C-alpha positions, 0 to 999 in steps of 0.5 A, a space after each residue: 522489460 520482464 528481466 528486470 520485473 522479475 530481479 525487482 520481484 525477488 528483491 522484494 521478496 527477499 529485501 537483497 539482490 538476487 546472485 548471478 546464479 539466482 539471476 540466472 535461474 530467474 530468468 531462464 539464462 544458460 550462462 552467467 555471461 549472459 548475465 553479466 551482458 543483462 547486468 551491464 544493461 541495467 546499470 547502463 539503463 541507471 536501474 542497478 549500479 555496483 557497491 564498492 565491493 562491486 555486488 550490484 544494489 538498486 540504483 534507486 530503491 526498487 518499489 521505492 519514491 524519493 521522499 522530498 520532504 515536508 510541504 505548506 498546507 496552508 501559508 506559502 514557504 520555501 521549499 528544498 527540493 532535496 531528496 531526504 528519504 526513499 519511501 516504500 509505498 506498499 510497505 508503509 499503506 499495507 505492513 501485513 500483506 497477508 491480511 490486506 485487500 483493497 476494495 472499491 467505494 461505491 456510494 457517499 456514506 463516507 465523504 466527511 470522512 474523505 472517502 469519496 466514490 471510486 477511492 480505493 481503501 486499503 482494508 486488513 482483516 480483523 474481527 474486533 474493533 474499536 470505536 470509531 475505527 471505520 470498518 468493513 462490516 457486515 450488518 444484517 446480511 449486507 457489507 458496508 463500509 461505515 465507522 464502528 460506533 459502540 456504547 457500553 453493550 450497544 454497537 452501531 455503524 455511523 456514516 460520514 454523512 450527515 444527510 444519512 442515519 446510523 445503522 443499528 443491527 436487527 439481528 447481526 453486525 460482524 465487523 471483517 475488516 478496519 480500514 488502513 488507507 486510501 488511496 484516491 488518483 487524481 
């Protein structure tokens, strides 16, 4: 629903729900009565609700996913399916939106870091890196994704694949971004 999306965008941008007058402007309605009908439709659909003061609020936090707790990756244990909190995936993965971009991975040089071909990496622009950071870097005119390594004045890029060799720059090594996350869809 186009109107719902506009309300979601406003909520995500301003961290509050829009007023009826703001909704009227957002969706291009001519009357608050039309906005009231829209709001009631969204309440009936379970998307919005009203708080104790009668203000509209998200029924489920918009753009957030329920966080149910922990799951054992070792020996199985009983699990509660009780919602502990909600988590905004976007805010969790992208705290500095203005400095962040996403790249699709091609190749297998980072497989031992659990970054496979077809994965998406979330990278934050930075011209500096610490030893061991996974970086997007330009080395001698070509771009790559590798571990940034340094030892004294010596700097190189290290693949996470034992079949490949480290890359020592002949002329220039320039860090463009640091990898902050990986997205993999199954």
